[in-house]
C-alpha positions in Angstrom: 0.0 0.0 0.0 0.9 3.7 -0.2 2.4 3.1 -3.6 1.3 3.7 -7.2 1.8 0.9 -9.7 1.3 -0.1 -13.4 0.1 -3.6 -14.1 0.3 -4.5 -17.8 -0.2 -7.7 -19.8 -1.7 -8.8 -23.1 -5.5 -9.0 -23.5 -7.3 -11.9 -22.0 -4.7 -12.7 -19.3 -7.0 -12.2 -16.3 -6.1 -8.6 -15.5 -9.6 -7.5 -14.9 -10.6 -10.6 -12.9 -7.5 -10.2 -10.7 -8.1 -6.6 -10.0 -11.7 -7.1 -9.0 -10.8 -10.0 -6.7 -8.0 -8.0 -5.1 -10.4 -5.0 -4.6 -13.0 -7.2 -3.0 -10.4 -8.8 -0.6 -8.9 -5.5 0.4 -12.3 -3.9 1.1 -13.3 -7.0 3.2 -10.4 -6.3 5.5 -12.3 -3.2 6.9 -9.6 -0.5 6.7 -9.6 0.0 3.0 -12.2 0.9 0.3 -10.8 -0.6 -2.9 -12.6 -0.1 -6.2 -11.8 -1.5 -9.7 -13.4 0.1 -12.7 -12.9 0.4 -16.4 -11.7 3.6 -18.2 -12.8 2.3 -21.6 -15.7 4.7 -22.1 -13.3 7.6 -22.1 -11.6 6.5 -25.3 -14.1 8.5 -27.4 -12.9 11.7 -25.7 -9.6 11.6 -27.5 -7.8 14.9 -26.8 -10.8 16.5 -25.2 -9.6 16.1 -21.7 -12.6 17.9 -20.1 -14.9 15.2 -21.7 -12.5 12.5 -20.7 -12.5 13.6 -17.1 -16.3 13.6 -16.9 -16.5 10.2 -18.5 -13.9 8.8 -16.0 -15.7 10.2 -13.0 -19.0 8.8 -14.3 -17.3 5.3 -14.5 -16.0 5.6 -11.0 -19.4 6.6 -9.5 -21.3 3.8 -11.3 -18.7 1.2 -10.2 -19.0 2.4 -6.6 -22.8 2.3 -6.7 -22.7 -1.2 -8.1 -20.3 -2.4 -5.4 -23.0 -2.5 -2.7 -20.9 -0.3 -0.4 -22.7 1.6 2.4 -23.4 5.3 1.7 -20.6 6.5 3.8 -18.1 4.9 1.5 -19.6 6.2 -1.8 -18.2 9.3 -3.6 -19.7 12.7 -3.0 -22.9 13.3 -5.0 -22.5 15.4 -7.0 -18.8 15.6 -7.6 -17.3 19.1 -6.7 -17.2 21.7 -9.4 -13.7 22.3 -10.8 -12.1 23.7 -14.0 -11.2 21.3 -16.8 -7.8 19.8 -16.2 -8.4 19.6 -12.4 -11.7 17.7 -12.2 -10.1 14.4 -11.3 -7.8 15.8 -8.6 -10.7 17.8 -7.0 -13.1 14.9 -7.1 -10.7 12.3 -5.6 -9.6 14.8 -2.9 -13.2 15.4 -1.9 -13.9 11.7 -1.8 -10.9 11.0 0.4 -11.8 13.9 2.7 -15.2 12.4 3.5 -14.6 8.6 3.4 -13.7 6.9 6.7 -11.3 4.5 5.1 -8.2 4.6 3.0 -9.1 4.8 -0.7 -7.5 2.5 -3.2 -8.4 2.8 -6.9 -7.7 0.4 -9.8 -7.9 2.1 -13.2 -8.5 -0.8 -15.6 -8.2 -0.3 -19.4 -6.2 2.9 -18.7 -5.0 2.6 -22.3 -8.3 4.1 -23.3 -7.1 7.5 -22.3 -5.2 9.1 -25.2 -3.3 12.2 -26.0 -4.1 15.3 -23.9 -6.7 13.3 -21.9 -3.9 10.9 -20.7 -1.5 13.7 -20.0 -4.0 15.7 -18.0 -5.0 12.6 -16.0 -1.5 11.6 -15.1 -0.6 15.2 -14.2 -3.4 15.4 -11.7 -2.5 12.0 -10.3 1.1 13.0 -9.9 0.1 16.3 -8.2 -2.2 14.5 -5.8 0.4 11.8 -5.1 3.1 14.3 -4.4 0.9 16.4 -2.0 -0.1 13.5 0.2 2.9 13.9 2.6 1.7 17.4 3.4 -1.7 16.1 4.5 -3.5 16.6 1.2 -6.3 13.9 1.0 -5.8 11.6 -2.0 -6.0 7.9 -2.8 -3.6 5.8 -0.7 -2.7 3.5 -3.6 -3.4 3.4 -7.3 -3.0 0.7 -10.0 -3.0 1.7 -13.7 -3.8 -1.4 -15.6 -3.7 -2.0 -19.3 -1.8 -3.4 -22.2 1.2 -1.1 -22.0 4.0 -0.2 -19.6 4.1 3.4 -18.4 7.2 3.8 -20.7 4.9 3.3 -23.6 2.4 5.9 -22.3 5.2 8.4 -22.8 5.6 7.4 -26.4 1.8 7.5 -26.9 1.7 11.2 -26.1 4.9 12.1 -27.9 7.2 12.3 -24.9 10.8 11.0 -24.9 10.7 7.6 -23.1 14.3 7.7 -22.3 14.4 11.0 -20.4 13.9 11.3 -16.7 12.1 14.5 -15.9 11.3 15.0 -12.2 8.2 17.0 -13.1 6.9 14.4 -15.5 3.4 13.0 -14.9 4.9 9.6 -15.7 7.2 9.5 -12.6 4.6 8.7 -10.0 4.7 5.0 -10.6 6.7 3.0 -8.0 6.9 -0.2 -10.0 5.6 -1.6 -13.3 4.4 -5.2 -13.1 3.8 -7.5 -16.1 1.5 -10.5 -15.6 3.3 -13.6 -16.7 2.1 -16.7 -18.5 1.3 -20.1 -17.0 4.0 -22.7 -16.6 3.4 -26.3 -17.7 2.8 -27.2 -14.0 0.3 -24.4 -13.6 -1.6 -25.6 -16.6 -1.7 -29.1 -15.1 -2.9 -27.6 -11.9 -5.6 -25.5 -13.7 -6.8 -28.5 -15.7 -6.7 -30.6 -12.5 -9.2 -28.3 -10.9 -11.6 -29.2 -13.8 -10.9 -32.8 -13.1 -11.8 -32.4 -9.4 -15.0 -30.6 -10.3 -16.2 -32.9 -13.1 -14.2 -36.1 -13.0 -12.9 -35.6 -16.5 -9.2 -36.0 -16.8 -6.6 -34.3 -19.1 -3.9 -36.8 -20.0 -0.3 -35.7 -19.4 0.2 -35.7 -23.2 -2.8 -33.3 -23.5 -1.4 -30.9 -20.8 2.1 -31.0 -22.4 0.6 -30.3 -25.9 -1.5 -27.4 -24.5 1.7 -25.9 -23.0 3.6 -26.4 -26.2 0.9 -24.8 -28.4 0.2 -21.8 -26.0 3.4 -21.4 -24.1 1.1 -20.6 -21.1 -0.8 -17.7 -22.6 -3.8 -17.7 -20.2 -6.6 -17.0 -22.7 -5.3 -19.7 -25.0 -4.9 -22.2 -22.2 -8.5 -21.7 -21.1 -9.9 -21.4 -24.6 -8.5 -24.8 -25.6 -10.1 -26.5 -22.6 -13.4 -24.7 -23.2 -13.4 -25.7 -26.9 -12.8 -29.4 -26.0 -15.2 -29.8 -23.1 -18.0 -27.6 -24.2 -17.9 -26.9 -28.0 -16.5 -30.3 -29.0 -18.5 -32.1 -26.3 -15.6 -34.4 -25.3 -16.6 -36.3 -22.1 -13.8 -38.9 -21.8 -10.2 -38.2 -20.8 -8.9 -35.4 -23.0 -6.0 -36.4 -25.3 -3.3 -34.5 -27.1 -5.0 -35.2 -30.5 -8.1 -33.4 -29.1 -6.0 -30.5 -28.0 -4.7 -30.3 -31.6 -8.2 -30.3 -33.0 -9.3 -27.6 -30.6 -6.4 -25.5 -31.7 -7.4 -25.8 -35.3 -11.0 -24.9 -34.5 -10.0 -21.8 -32.6 -7.8 -20.6 -35.4 -10.4 -21.2 -38.1 -13.2 -19.6 -36.1 -10.9 -16.6 -35.6 -12.0 -16.3 -31.9 -12.4 -12.8 -30.6 -9.0 -12.7 -28.9 -7.2 -14.0 -32.0 -9.1 -11.5 -34.2 -8.1 -8.6 -31.9 -4.5 -9.5 -32.2 -4.8 -9.8 -36.0 -6.1 -6.2 -36.2 -2.8 -5.0 -34.6 -0.7 -6.4 -37.4 -1.3 -3.4 -39.7 -0.2 -0.8 -37.1 3.1 0.6 -38.3 4.8 0.0 -34.9 3.7 -3.6 -35.0 4.7 -4.2 -38.6 8.2 -2.8 -38.0 8.7 -5.6 -35.5 6.7 -8.5 -37.0 7.8 -8.1 -40.6 11.5 -8.9 -40.0 10.5 -11.9 -37.8 8.4 -13.3 -40.7 11.1 -12.5 -43.2 13.9 -13.8 -41.0 15.8 -10.5 -41.5 17.5 -8.2 -39.0 15.1 -5.5 -37.6 15.8 -1.8 -38.1 18.4 -0.4 -35.7 17.0 3.1 -35.5 16.2 4.7 -32.1 12.5 3.9 -32.1 12.8 0.1 -32.5 13.3 -0.5 -28.8 10.0 1.1 -27.9 8.3 -0.7 -30.8 9.6 -4.0 -29.5 8.4 -3.2 -26.0 5.0 -2.3 -27.3 4.6 -5.5 -29.3 5.9 -7.5 -26.4 3.3 -5.9 -24.1 0.6 -6.9 -26.7 1.8 -10.4 -26.1 2.7 -11.0 -29.8 6.4 -11.8 -29.1 8.1 -13.9 -26.5 10.8 -11.6 -25.4 12.6 -8.3 -26.3 16.0 -9.7 -27.2 15.6 -12.8 -29.5 12.6 -11.7 -31.5 10.2 -14.7 -31.8 6.4 -15.0 -32.0 5.0 -15.8 -28.6 3.7 -19.3 -29.3 2.9 -21.7 -32.1 -0.8 -20.7 -32.2 0.1 -17.1 -32.8 2.7 -18.1 -35.4 -0.1 -19.7 -37.4 -2.6 -17.0 -36.8 -0.3 -14.2 -38.0 0.6 -16.0 -41.2 -3.0 -16.9 -42.0 -4.2 -13.3 -41.4 -1.4 -11.8 -43.4 -2.1 -14.3 -46.2 -5.9 -13.9 -46.3 -6.0 -12.0 -49.6 -3.6 -14.3 -51.3 -5.5 -17.4 -50.1 -8.7 -16.1 -51.8 -6.9 -16.3 -55.2 -6.2 -20.1 -54.8 -8.7 -22.0 -56.9 -7.3 -25.5 -56.6 -9.5 -28.1 -54.9 -7.8 -29.3 -51.6 -9.4 -32.7 -52.0 -7.6 -33.3 -55.3 -4.3 -33.4 -53.5 -5.2 -36.5 -51.5 -3.9 -39.7 -53.1 -5.7 -43.0 -53.2 -3.8 -44.3 -50.1 -4.8 -41.2 -48.1 -1.5 -39.5 -48.3 -1.0 -35.9 -49.4 0.6 -35.2 -52.8 3.2 -32.6 -51.9 4.9 -32.9 -55.3 1.8 -32.0 -57.1 1.1 -29.1 -54.7 4.5 -27.6 -55.5 3.8 -27.9 -59.2 0.5 -26.1 -58.7 2.2 -23.5 -56.6 4.7 -22.7 -59.5 1.7 -22.0 -61.8 0.1 -19.8 -59.1 3.4 -18.0 -58.5 4.0 -17.2 -62.2 0.5 -15.9 -62.6 0.0 -13.9 -59.4 3.3 -13.5 -57.6 4.5 -10.2 -59.1 1.1 -8.4 -58.5 0.7 -9.8 -54.9 4.2 -8.7 -54.0 3.6 -5.2 -55.1 0.3 -5.0 -53.1 1.6 -6.7 -50.0 2.0 -4.4 -47.0 4.6 -6.7 -45.5 6.8 -6.2 -48.6 10.0 -7.8 -47.2 8.1 -10.9 -46.1 5.8 -11.2 -49.2 7.3 -14.4 -50.5 6.9 -16.2 -47.2 3.4 -15.0 -46.8 2.3 -16.0 -50.3 3.7 -19.6 -50.0 2.2 -20.0 -46.5 -1.2 -18.8 -47.7 -1.1 -21.3 -50.6 -0.2 -24.1 -48.1 -2.9 -23.0 -45.6 -5.5 -23.1 -48.3 -4.7 -26.6 -49.5 -3.3 -28.4 -46.5 -5.5 -27.2 -43.6 -8.7 -29.1 -43.3 -7.1 -32.5 -43.6 -3.6 -31.8 -42.2 -1.6 -29.3 -40.1 1.2 -26.8 -40.7 3.8 -26.1 -38.0 5.7 -22.9 -39.1 8.9 -21.8 -37.4 10.4 -18.3 -37.9 12.3 -15.7 -36.1 14.2 -12.4 -36.8 17.7 -12.8 -38.1 17.5 -16.5 -39.1 17.2 -15.7 -42.9 14.7 -18.6 -43.2 11.2 -19.9 -42.5 10.7 -23.6 -41.8 7.4 -25.4 -42.1 6.4 -28.9 -41.2 3.4 -30.4 -43.1 1.7 -33.1 -41.0 -1.0 -35.2 -42.7 -2.8 -38.0 -40.9 -3.9 -41.0 -43.0 -5.1 -44.5 -42.3 -2.5 -47.3 -42.3 -3.1 -50.8 -43.9 -4.4 -52.2 -40.7 -6.7 -49.2 -39.9 -4.3 -47.5 -37.6 -3.7 -43.8 -37.8 -0.4 -42.8 -39.4 1.1 -39.4 -40.0 2.9 -38.2 -43.1 5.5 -35.5 -42.4 7.0 -33.3 -45.0 9.6 -30.5 -44.2 10.1 -27.4 -46.2 12.5 -24.5 -45.8 12.0 -21.1 -47.4 14.8 -18.6 -48.2 15.0 -15.4 -50.2 17.8 -14.4 -52.5 18.0 -10.6 -52.0 19.8 -7.9 -54.0 23.5 -7.7 -53.4 23.7 -11.1 -51.7 25.2 -14.5 -52.8 23.0 -17.4 -53.9 21.7 -18.8 -50.6 21.7 -22.4 -51.9 24.6 -23.6 -49.8 23.4 -21.9 -46.7 19.9 -23.2 -47.3 21.0 -26.8 -47.8 23.0 -26.7 -44.5 20.0 -25.2 -42.6 17.6 -27.7 -44.1 20.0 -30.4 -43.0 19.7 -29.2 -39.4 15.9 -29.0 -39.6 15.7 -32.5 -41.0 18.0 -33.8 -38.2 15.6 -32.3 -35.6 12.6 -34.0 -37.3 14.4 -37.3 -38.0 13.5 -37.0 -41.7 15.5 -38.2 -44.6 14.5 -35.7 -47.3 12.8 -32.3 -47.6 12.2 -29.3 -49.9 14.3 -26.1 -50.2 12.4 -23.2 -51.8 14.5 -20.2 -52.9 12.7 -17.0 -53.9 14.7 -14.7 -56.1 14.0 -11.0 -55.2 17.0 -9.5 -57.1 16.4 -6.9 -59.8 18.2 -9.2 -62.2 16.0 -12.3 -61.4 14.7 -14.3 -64.3 11.4 -13.2 -66.0 8.3 -14.3 -64.1 7.3 -16.8 -66.8 10.6 -18.6 -66.3 10.2 -18.9 -62.5 9.6 -22.2 -60.8 12.5 -24.5 -61.8 12.9 -27.8 -59.9 16.2 -29.5 -59.2 17.8 -32.1 -56.9 20.6 -31.3 -54.5 22.6 -33.0 -51.8 22.9 -31.6 -48.3 26.2 -31.6 -46.4 25.1 -34.8 -44.6 24.3 -36.5 -47.9 20.5 -36.2 -48.0 18.9 -35.9 -51.4 16.4 -33.0 -51.4 14.3 -31.1 -53.9 15.1 -27.4 -54.7 12.4 -25.1 -56.0 13.6 -21.8 -57.3 10.9 -19.1 -57.5 
């Protein structure tokens, strides 16, 4: 207590539930009146800080009245009159002056405040905080809760995030806390609570697969379990295969949380971080990139701020599917026509079909693609998603600086005795860029490493030529055979 904090985490990680629970527990102790409320309605105010203050005070009053508190704990009615730019400070001071307990406020969705409204609010919060030692009545403790760290609030209003200004409204925060993801053990404990309540078990393989796919992202962990137990109607012990099915269903349905992430991809700050990850290139080294990386990390899209990787396998698939949506609409081939008589998938034919598609549409799509540096990767993945998903699975791997995108095609098919088998095909994508040497040797060595990890004997290396002197489009799509450093025979497709 007696401190001001920022709590930030990606959407759907339990921030709001946690704040409400904490507020209820603190209030029940008898010495504190703690209130959690949303600032979301103030978003429409924009830079009109007078309107933003009024909307925020309305949200506080309504939340207090819904809380069931006795009248002596409720805020003054009406709020005291004050000039715009000081309404929050005057209102909170008046409330603290009359309430018989210490007041603690949790400002949820604080990201809704923007521009001048955000600066005005933080200035008033800072002034009230700094005047408390002199006996000025003001909330004992405050939590600002949202997607972003306080450092990013500075960026949002055009301030320099690196400077330390003692009069800055951003200097009231004692500590910034980021809610973390679940560990594998915590997922097991969470799913175990379901078992205790219903008797339905999650096998260890199912728990392990859930962690592998989500990396502990709370919304995804819960969404998988809900999809399996409620939407899919599974009543027996949950298996890893059912977790896999649930993952596919969530992605195809573009669940609300996944859709909200997808909307962020076209923000310039997000694109500057995500594009080099997809393309495997080195991110820009200009001064703003650190703040862009922190912002994208706070959104939950990337795992860390040093080695830039997408946060989990589900997000890896979602991002590529979303970015490739427009391309996928151009694919006219029938996915069922690639299934052979024995139930296996005809990857060789798919690659031939892709060559025709690439020659016809590649140049136009690249010119229209917002993620220009990652256009080749997005186009091929869109083609694969359109024709493989529905009967099989794609597991893409990519990260900034790797100069590659790896993808494993997994296709289940029936064995001769009726057992379920899985066909696995590995592909590696590389781009030959202007001023660089032919990436064939590097690609063969990298494909070798990938095949080693997968215990496969062969694979496909796709090299896209983005040089100005590249062959004409009608000549793209040549197939060849090559030998990797370890002696594997692989197919090379040059696009």
